[in-house]
VMD Tcl script that builds the backbone (N, CA, C; Angstrom):
set m [mol new atoms 396]
animate dup $m
set s [atomselect $m all]
$s set {name element resname resid chain x y z} {
  {N N MET 1 A 109.147 104.258 95.113}
  {CA C MET 1 A 107.800 104.685 94.760}
  {C C MET 1 A 106.767 103.750 95.357}
  {N N GLU 2 A 107.093 102.462 95.512}
  {CA C GLU 2 A 106.135 101.501 96.070}
  {C C GLU 2 A 105.744 101.898 97.492}
  {N N GLN 3 A 106.683 102.420 98.271}
  {CA C GLN 3 A 106.364 102.858 99.632}
  {C C GLN 3 A 105.312 103.962 99.611}
  {N N ILE 4 A 105.434 104.892 98.687}
  {CA C ILE 4 A 104.459 105.966 98.560}
  {C C ILE 4 A 103.094 105.395 98.223}
  {N N ASN 5 A 103.041 104.424 97.324}
  {CA C ASN 5 A 101.771 103.836 96.917}
  {C C ASN 5 A 101.011 103.256 98.094}
  {N N ARG 6 A 101.696 102.603 99.014}
  {CA C ARG 6 A 101.021 102.013 100.171}
  {C C ARG 6 A 100.457 103.094 101.083}
  {N N GLU 7 A 101.076 104.237 101.125}
  {CA C GLU 7 A 100.611 105.312 101.984}
  {C C GLU 7 A 99.312 105.931 101.491}
  {N N PHE 8 A 98.999 105.769 100.233}
  {CA C PHE 8 A 97.796 106.370 99.681}
  {C C PHE 8 A 96.767 105.311 99.306}
  {N N LYS 9 A 96.609 104.345 100.200}
  {CA C LYS 9 A 95.582 103.322 100.070}
  {C C LYS 9 A 94.802 103.289 101.371}
  {N N ALA 10 A 94.135 104.390 101.640}
  {CA C ALA 10 A 93.370 104.512 102.872}
  {C C ALA 10 A 92.094 105.289 102.601}
  {N N VAL 11 A 91.175 105.193 103.542}
  {CA C VAL 11 A 89.927 105.950 103.475}
  {C C VAL 11 A 89.777 106.691 104.798}
  {N N VAL 12 A 89.585 108.000 104.703}
  {CA C VAL 12 A 89.445 108.842 105.885}
  {C C VAL 12 A 88.222 109.724 105.680}
  {N N GLN 13 A 87.492 109.974 106.763}
  {CA C GLN 13 A 86.329 110.853 106.690}
  {C C GLN 13 A 86.428 111.918 107.761}
  {N N ASP 14 A 85.909 113.090 107.442}
  {CA C ASP 14 A 85.672 114.102 108.462}
  {C C ASP 14 A 84.208 114.510 108.343}
  {N N MET 15 A 83.826 115.612 108.900}
  {CA C MET 15 A 82.416 116.009 108.907}
  {C C MET 15 A 81.879 116.335 107.511}
  {N N THR 16 A 82.726 116.789 106.610}
  {CA C THR 16 A 82.238 117.268 105.317}
  {C C THR 16 A 82.773 116.520 104.104}
  {N N HIS 17 A 83.786 115.685 104.273}
  {CA C HIS 17 A 84.423 115.036 103.127}
  {C C HIS 17 A 84.775 113.574 103.402}
  {N N VAL 18 A 84.895 112.823 102.315}
  {CA C VAL 18 A 85.434 111.464 102.338}
  {C C VAL 18 A 86.672 111.488 101.459}
  {N N TYR 19 A 87.797 111.053 102.004}
  {CA C TYR 19 A 89.066 111.059 101.292}
  {C C TYR 19 A 89.430 109.617 100.942}
  {N N ILE 20 A 89.527 109.342 99.654}
  {CA C ILE 20 A 89.858 108.006 99.174}
  {C C ILE 20 A 91.285 108.036 98.632}
  {N N GLY 21 A 92.123 107.152 99.117}
  {CA C GLY 21 A 93.487 107.073 98.602}
  {C C GLY 21 A 93.482 106.766 97.117}
  {N N ALA 22 A 94.076 107.621 96.324}
  {CA C ALA 22 A 93.992 107.522 94.867}
  {C C ALA 22 A 94.816 106.379 94.293}
  {N N GLN 23 A 95.618 105.724 95.109}
  {CA C GLN 23 A 96.401 104.591 94.633}
  {C C GLN 23 A 95.644 103.272 94.786}
  {N N MET 24 A 94.408 103.355 95.289}
  {CA C MET 24 A 93.576 102.164 95.411}
  {C C MET 24 A 92.934 101.845 94.065}
  {N N SER 25 A 92.662 100.579 93.850}
  {CA C SER 25 A 91.929 100.167 92.656}
  {C C SER 25 A 90.442 100.102 93.001}
  {N N VAL 26 A 89.606 100.002 91.985}
  {CA C VAL 26 A 88.170 99.874 92.215}
  {C C VAL 26 A 87.896 98.599 93.022}
  {N N ARG 27 A 88.596 97.537 92.707}
  {CA C ARG 27 A 88.420 96.275 93.436}
  {C C ARG 27 A 88.762 96.448 94.917}
  {N N GLU 28 A 89.833 97.177 95.217}
  {CA C GLU 28 A 90.211 97.421 96.613}
  {C C GLU 28 A 89.171 98.290 97.322}
  {N N ILE 29 A 88.627 99.261 96.617}
  {CA C ILE 29 A 87.591 100.112 97.214}
  {C C ILE 29 A 86.372 99.278 97.572}
  {N N MET 30 A 85.974 98.378 96.695}
  {CA C MET 30 A 84.808 97.529 96.947}
  {C C MET 30 A 85.032 96.606 98.145}
  {N N ALA 31 A 86.259 96.175 98.353}
  {CA C ALA 31 A 86.567 95.249 99.440}
  {C C ALA 31 A 86.822 95.961 100.772}
  {N N PHE 32 A 87.115 97.240 100.731}
  {CA C PHE 32 A 87.483 98.001 101.933}
  {C C PHE 32 A 86.218 98.350 102.710}
  {N N GLU 33 A 86.098 97.885 103.923}
  {CA C GLU 33 A 84.843 98.073 104.661}
  {C C GLU 33 A 84.622 99.500 105.169}
  {N N ASP 34 A 85.648 100.318 105.229}
  {CA C ASP 34 A 85.496 101.694 105.703}
  {C C ASP 34 A 84.996 102.660 104.632}
  {N N VAL 35 A 84.859 102.190 103.409}
  {CA C VAL 35 A 84.370 103.046 102.321}
  {C C VAL 35 A 82.848 103.136 102.435}
  {N N PRO 36 A 82.300 104.340 102.487}
  {CA C PRO 36 A 80.843 104.482 102.557}
  {C C PRO 36 A 80.163 103.808 101.362}
  {N N PHE 37 A 78.995 103.232 101.611}
  {CA C PHE 37 A 78.287 102.479 100.581}
  {C C PHE 37 A 78.016 103.325 99.337}
  {N N LYS 38 A 77.659 104.581 99.507}
  {CA C LYS 38 A 77.334 105.425 98.352}
  {C C LYS 38 A 78.567 105.644 97.471}
  {N N VAL 39 A 79.731 105.764 98.068}
  {CA C VAL 39 A 80.977 105.890 97.299}
  {C C VAL 39 A 81.215 104.599 96.511}
  {N N LYS 40 A 81.010 103.456 97.163}
  {CA C LYS 40 A 81.149 102.174 96.467}
  {C C LYS 40 A 80.164 102.088 95.302}
  {N N ALA 41 A 78.939 102.541 95.521}
  {CA C ALA 41 A 77.921 102.499 94.470}
  {C C ALA 41 A 78.333 103.345 93.273}
  {N N VAL 42 A 78.902 104.515 93.520}
  {CA C VAL 42 A 79.362 105.385 92.430}
  {C C VAL 42 A 80.463 104.693 91.635}
  {N N PHE 43 A 81.456 104.140 92.332}
  {CA C PHE 43 A 82.546 103.468 91.626}
  {C C PHE 43 A 82.050 102.226 90.888}
  {N N ASN 44 A 81.143 101.487 91.511}
  {CA C ASN 44 A 80.625 100.280 90.878}
  {C C ASN 44 A 79.835 100.599 89.611}
  {N N LYS 45 A 79.052 101.653 89.660}
  {CA C LYS 45 A 78.206 101.990 88.519}
  {C C LYS 45 A 78.971 102.671 87.391}
  {N N PHE 46 A 79.851 103.589 87.729}
  {CA C PHE 46 A 80.502 104.403 86.700}
  {C C PHE 46 A 81.929 103.975 86.369}
  {N N PHE 47 A 82.538 103.159 87.222}
  {CA C PHE 47 A 83.880 102.635 86.956}
  {C C PHE 47 A 83.863 101.118 87.109}
  {N N GLY 48 A 82.749 100.501 86.768}
  {CA C GLY 48 A 82.534 99.099 87.050}
  {C C GLY 48 A 82.923 98.127 85.964}
  {N N LYS 49 A 83.558 98.603 84.888}
  {CA C LYS 49 A 83.960 97.668 83.835}
  {C C LYS 49 A 84.946 96.659 84.411}
  {N N GLU 50 A 84.681 95.407 84.146}
  {CA C GLU 50 A 85.489 94.330 84.748}
  {C C GLU 50 A 86.975 94.453 84.414}
  {N N ASP 51 A 87.305 94.874 83.197}
  {CA C ASP 51 A 88.714 94.968 82.814}
  {C C ASP 51 A 89.431 96.168 83.438}
  {N N GLU 52 A 88.701 97.068 84.099}
  {CA C GLU 52 A 89.309 98.244 84.727}
  {C C GLU 52 A 89.381 98.132 86.255}
  {N N ARG 53 A 88.847 97.096 86.821}
  {CA C ARG 53 A 88.732 96.999 88.280}
  {C C ARG 53 A 90.056 96.969 89.026}
  {N N ASP 54 A 91.130 96.561 88.360}
  {CA C ASP 54 A 92.428 96.496 89.036}
  {C C ASP 54 A 93.300 97.719 88.770}
  {N N GLU 55 A 92.801 98.671 88.014}
  {CA C GLU 55 A 93.547 99.901 87.751}
  {C C GLU 55 A 93.374 100.884 88.907}
  {N N LYS 56 A 94.369 101.710 89.103}
  {CA C LYS 56 A 94.283 102.749 90.138}
  {C C LYS 56 A 93.195 103.744 89.746}
  {N N ILE 57 A 92.462 104.215 90.747}
  {CA C ILE 57 A 91.379 105.149 90.433}
  {C C ILE 57 A 91.907 106.479 89.909}
  {N N CYS 58 A 93.121 106.843 90.270}
  {CA C CYS 58 A 93.680 108.088 89.733}
  {C C CYS 58 A 93.884 107.983 88.223}
  {N N ASP 59 A 94.225 106.791 87.736}
  {CA C ASP 59 A 94.386 106.603 86.293}
  {C C ASP 59 A 93.034 106.534 85.590}
  {N N LEU 60 A 92.079 105.857 86.202}
  {CA C LEU 60 A 90.744 105.768 85.604}
  {C C LEU 60 A 90.109 107.146 85.463}
  {N N THR 61 A 90.213 107.950 86.500}
  {CA C THR 61 A 89.608 109.283 86.447}
  {C C THR 61 A 90.391 110.225 85.546}
  {N N GLY 62 A 91.686 110.017 85.423}
  {CA C GLY 62 A 92.502 110.871 84.564}
  {C C GLY 62 A 92.231 110.683 83.084}
  {N N ARG 63 A 91.763 109.509 82.709}
  {CA C ARG 63 A 91.502 109.223 81.298}
  {C C ARG 63 A 90.082 109.572 80.866}
  {N N ILE 64 A 89.316 110.153 81.738}
  {CA C ILE 64 A 87.933 110.496 81.404}
  {C C ILE 64 A 87.911 111.577 80.329}
  {N N ASN 65 A 87.028 111.399 79.388}
  {CA C ASN 65 A 86.815 112.373 78.337}
  {C C ASN 65 A 85.754 113.364 78.814}
  {N N ARG 66 A 85.956 114.627 78.564}
  {CA C ARG 66 A 85.001 115.643 79.015}
  {C C ARG 66 A 83.630 115.507 78.354}
  {N N ASP 67 A 83.522 114.726 77.312}
  {CA C ASP 67 A 82.242 114.491 76.649}
  {C C ASP 67 A 81.488 113.301 77.233}
  {N N ASP 68 A 82.143 112.513 78.083}
  {CA C ASP 68 A 81.524 111.326 78.664}
  {C C ASP 68 A 80.574 111.689 79.800}
  {N N PHE 69 A 79.586 110.836 80.014}
  {CA C PHE 69 A 78.628 111.050 81.097}
  {C C PHE 69 A 79.311 111.008 82.466}
  {N N VAL 70 A 80.314 110.160 82.605}
  {CA C VAL 70 A 81.009 110.041 83.892}
  {C C VAL 70 A 81.674 111.369 84.281}
  {N N TYR 71 A 82.052 112.174 83.305}
  {CA C TYR 71 A 82.601 113.501 83.596}
  {C C TYR 71 A 81.538 114.370 84.277}
  {N N GLN 72 A 80.312 114.294 83.791}
  {CA C GLN 72 A 79.209 115.039 84.415}
  {C C GLN 72 A 78.962 114.545 85.841}
  {N N VAL 73 A 79.105 113.248 86.046}
  {CA C VAL 73 A 78.946 112.675 87.386}
  {C C VAL 73 A 80.001 113.241 88.330}
  {N N ILE 74 A 81.239 113.274 87.875}
  {CA C ILE 74 A 82.337 113.807 88.690}
  {C C ILE 74 A 82.098 115.272 89.035}
  {N N LYS 75 A 81.637 116.037 88.069}
  {CA C LYS 75 A 81.341 117.457 88.324}
  {C C LYS 75 A 80.183 117.594 89.321}
  {N N GLN 76 A 79.141 116.780 89.151}
  {CA C GLN 76 A 77.980 116.827 90.039}
  {C C GLN 76 A 78.368 116.470 91.475}
  {N N LEU 77 A 79.278 115.523 91.626}
  {CA C LEU 77 A 79.734 115.100 92.953}
  {C C LEU 77 A 80.743 116.070 93.570}
  {N N LYS 78 A 81.153 117.068 92.788}
  {CA C LYS 78 A 82.126 118.063 93.250}
  {C C LYS 78 A 83.432 117.409 93.731}
  {N N LEU 79 A 83.868 116.401 92.976}
  {CA C LEU 79 A 85.111 115.728 93.334}
  {C C LEU 79 A 86.286 116.681 93.240}
  {N N LYS 80 A 87.232 116.484 94.118}
  {CA C LYS 80 A 88.501 117.207 94.100}
  {C C LYS 80 A 89.613 116.172 94.071}
  {N N PHE 81 A 90.732 116.530 93.517}
  {CA C PHE 81 A 91.864 115.631 93.392}
  {C C PHE 81 A 93.060 116.257 94.090}
  {N N LYS 82 A 93.569 115.583 95.111}
  {CA C LYS 82 A 94.745 116.076 95.818}
  {C C LYS 82 A 95.967 115.419 95.190}
  {N N VAL 83 A 96.857 116.243 94.689}
  {CA C VAL 83 A 98.063 115.751 94.025}
  {C C VAL 83 A 99.295 116.408 94.633}
  {N N GLY 84 A 100.386 115.720 94.523}
  {CA C GLY 84 A 101.678 116.279 94.868}
  {C C GLY 84 A 102.390 116.617 93.584}
  {N N ILE 85 A 102.811 117.847 93.462}
  {CA C ILE 85 A 103.473 118.299 92.239}
  {C C ILE 85 A 104.947 118.538 92.545}
  {N N TYR 86 A 105.782 117.998 91.681}
  {CA C TYR 86 A 107.219 118.176 91.809}
  {C C TYR 86 A 107.639 119.422 91.049}
  {N N SER 87 A 108.478 120.234 91.677}
  {CA C SER 87 A 109.023 121.393 90.987}
  {C C SER 87 A 110.468 121.606 91.435}
  {N N ASP 88 A 111.218 122.301 90.617}
  {CA C ASP 88 A 112.609 122.610 90.947}
  {C C ASP 88 A 112.693 124.024 91.484}
  {N N LYS 89 A 113.376 124.174 92.598}
  {CA C LYS 89 A 113.587 125.495 93.181}
  {C C LYS 89 A 115.017 125.542 93.712}
  {N N ASN 90 A 115.782 126.447 93.156}
  {CA C ASN 90 A 117.190 126.608 93.530}
  {C C ASN 90 A 117.965 125.296 93.414}
  {N N GLY 91 A 117.666 124.526 92.366}
  {CA C GLY 91 A 118.384 123.283 92.137}
  {C C GLY 91 A 117.891 122.101 92.959}
  {N N LYS 92 A 116.892 122.312 93.789}
  {CA C LYS 92 A 116.340 121.227 94.599}
  {C C LYS 92 A 114.939 120.890 94.109}
  {N N GLN 93 A 114.606 119.619 94.198}
  {CA C GLN 93 A 113.264 119.208 93.802}
  {C C GLN 93 A 112.335 119.316 95.017}
  {N N ILE 94 A 111.217 120.028 94.822}
  {CA C ILE 94 A 110.265 120.272 95.903}
  {C C ILE 94 A 108.952 119.582 95.567}
  {N N TYR 95 A 108.354 118.967 96.583}
  {CA C TYR 95 A 107.076 118.271 96.453}
  {C C TYR 95 A 106.039 119.088 97.205}
  {N N LYS 96 A 105.006 119.565 96.488}
  {CA C LYS 96 A 103.994 120.409 97.105}
  {C C LYS 96 A 102.613 119.836 96.801}
  {N N SER 97 A 101.791 119.677 97.833}
  {CA C SER 97 A 100.433 119.167 97.638}
  {C C SER 97 A 99.495 120.283 97.222}
  {N N LYS 98 A 98.627 119.962 96.247}
  {CA C LYS 98 A 97.612 120.902 95.776}
  {C C LYS 98 A 96.309 120.142 95.606}
  {N N THR 99 A 95.198 120.824 95.823}
  {CA C THR 99 A 93.891 120.245 95.569}
  {C C THR 99 A 93.352 120.858 94.284}
  {N N LEU 100 A 92.976 119.977 93.345}
  {CA C LEU 100 A 92.570 120.412 92.010}
  {C C LEU 100 A 91.110 120.079 91.731}
  {N N THR 101 A 90.509 120.882 90.877}
  {CA C THR 101 A 89.170 120.596 90.368}
  {C C THR 101 A 89.304 119.492 89.312}
  {N N PRO 102 A 88.194 118.886 88.902}
  {CA C PRO 102 A 88.279 117.869 87.845}
  {C C PRO 102 A 88.946 118.389 86.567}
  {N N ASP 103 A 88.605 119.593 86.142}
  {CA C ASP 103 A 89.218 120.150 84.931}
  {C C ASP 103 A 90.725 120.336 85.092}
  {N N GLU 104 A 91.138 120.851 86.227}
  {CA C GLU 104 A 92.564 121.042 86.480}
  {C C GLU 104 A 93.295 119.697 86.506}
  {N N TYR 105 A 92.655 118.692 87.114}
  {CA C TYR 105 A 93.270 117.362 87.178}
  {C C TYR 105 A 93.396 116.739 85.783}
  {N N LEU 106 A 92.360 116.839 84.980}
  {CA C LEU 106 A 92.423 116.283 83.627}
  {C C LEU 106 A 93.502 116.974 82.801}
  {N N ASP 107 A 93.653 118.276 82.977}
  {CA C ASP 107 A 94.714 119.005 82.276}
  {C C ASP 107 A 96.093 118.527 82.743}
  {N N LEU 108 A 96.242 118.350 84.059}
  {CA C LEU 108 A 97.517 117.884 84.615}
  {C C LEU 108 A 97.815 116.464 84.140}
  {N N TYR 109 A 96.814 115.597 84.156}
  {CA C TYR 109 A 96.988 114.203 83.755}
  {C C TYR 109 A 97.498 114.097 82.311}
  {N N SER 110 A 96.997 114.957 81.447}
  {CA C SER 110 A 97.402 114.899 80.035}
  {C C SER 110 A 98.669 115.706 79.752}
  {N N SER 111 A 99.215 116.365 80.743}
  {CA C SER 111 A 100.442 117.149 80.552}
  {C C SER 111 A 101.678 116.287 80.823}
  {N N ASP 112 A 102.827 116.881 80.643}
  {CA C ASP 112 A 104.097 116.198 80.920}
  {C C ASP 112 A 104.633 116.547 82.306}
  {N N GLU 113 A 103.860 117.286 83.071}
  {CA C GLU 113 A 104.304 117.716 84.393}
  {C C GLU 113 A 104.427 116.515 85.325}
  {N N LYS 114 A 105.415 116.552 86.193}
  {CA C LYS 114 A 105.685 115.462 87.121}
  {C C LYS 114 A 104.830 115.656 88.380}
  {N N TYR 115 A 103.998 114.658 88.687}
  {CA C TYR 115 A 103.115 114.751 89.850}
  {C C TYR 115 A 102.798 113.357 90.372}
  {N N PHE 116 A 102.168 113.307 91.546}
  {CA C PHE 116 A 101.727 112.058 92.145}
  {C C PHE 116 A 100.328 112.279 92.710}
  {N N CYS 117 A 99.379 111.457 92.307}
  {CA C CYS 117 A 97.999 111.598 92.776}
  {C C CYS 117 A 97.874 110.959 94.158}
  {N N GLU 118 A 97.419 111.741 95.126}
  {CA C GLU 118 A 97.349 111.289 96.504}
  {C C GLU 118 A 95.948 110.831 96.912}
  {N N GLU 119 A 94.957 111.695 96.716}
  {CA C GLU 119 A 93.597 111.399 97.191}
  {C C GLU 119 A 92.556 111.922 96.220}
  {N N ILE 120 A 91.408 111.273 96.274}
  {CA C ILE 120 A 90.222 111.794 95.606}
  {C C ILE 120 A 89.262 112.159 96.731}
  {N N VAL 121 A 88.775 113.384 96.693}
  {CA C VAL 121 A 87.985 113.924 97.795}
  {C C VAL 121 A 86.525 114.062 97.373}
  {N N PHE 122 A 85.656 113.377 98.092}
  {CA C PHE 122 A 84.214 113.462 97.876}
  {C C PHE 122 A 83.618 114.459 98.853}
  {N N ASN 123 A 82.770 115.323 98.375}
  {CA C ASN 123 A 82.008 116.237 99.211}
  {C C ASN 123 A 80.792 115.462 99.722}
  {N N LYS 124 A 80.627 115.347 101.038}
  {CA C LYS 124 A 79.534 114.537 101.595}
  {C C LYS 124 A 78.163 115.084 101.252}
  {N N LEU 125 A 78.022 116.394 101.217}
  {CA C LEU 125 A 76.714 116.980 100.885}
  {C C LEU 125 A 76.345 116.670 99.440}
  {N N ALA 126 A 77.293 116.799 98.527}
  {CA C ALA 126 A 77.038 116.469 97.127}
  {C C ALA 126 A 76.765 114.979 96.978}
  {N N LEU 127 A 77.459 114.163 97.737}
  {CA C LEU 127 A 77.249 112.713 97.708}
  {C C LEU 127 A 75.858 112.365 98.221}
  {N N LEU 128 A 75.424 113.049 99.249}
  {CA C LEU 128 A 74.093 112.826 99.816}
  {C C LEU 128 A 72.997 113.184 98.805}
  {N N ALA 129 A 73.203 114.261 98.063}
  {CA C ALA 129 A 72.200 114.715 97.107}
  {C C ALA 129 A 72.236 113.932 95.807}
  {N N PHE 130 A 73.301 113.177 95.575}
  {CA C PHE 130 A 73.455 112.429 94.311}
  {C C PHE 130 A 72.679 111.130 94.367}
  {N N SER 131 A 71.918 110.869 93.326}
  {CA C SER 131 A 71.143 109.640 93.237}
  {C C SER 131 A 71.850 108.655 92.324}
  {N N THR 132 A 72.080 107.430 92.840}
  {CA C THR 132 A 72.772 106.420 92.026}
  {C C THR 132 A 71.790 105.446 91.421}
}
mol reanalyze $m
mol bondsrecalc $m
mol representation Tube
mol addrep $m
């Protein structure tokens, strides 16, 4: 599993999205120079508690309560969560990637289903319009 974790500690951008490896901690995001400043500002402001800085962002976002303000921030930013879901088919375990909305991710996080969080996807247009 450690090998998988290293594979999802990267930042990639295309024309419309920023993909943050979900196995990174807030501290790693702040130190990573390829992370856009606005993404760092969002994590610093809304996930900036000192005791949470070394936790994986997939765990921090999974524990969000739908009544919290940070949930509204995630919805406003149109975040998506790319996860790999394990399933059994004909006696074999299959790993399939899916992109989930915040609500779908929170439901998955609180379920007993076997999955692995790969990336958190920021929409650049929503990020541009968001004021920190």
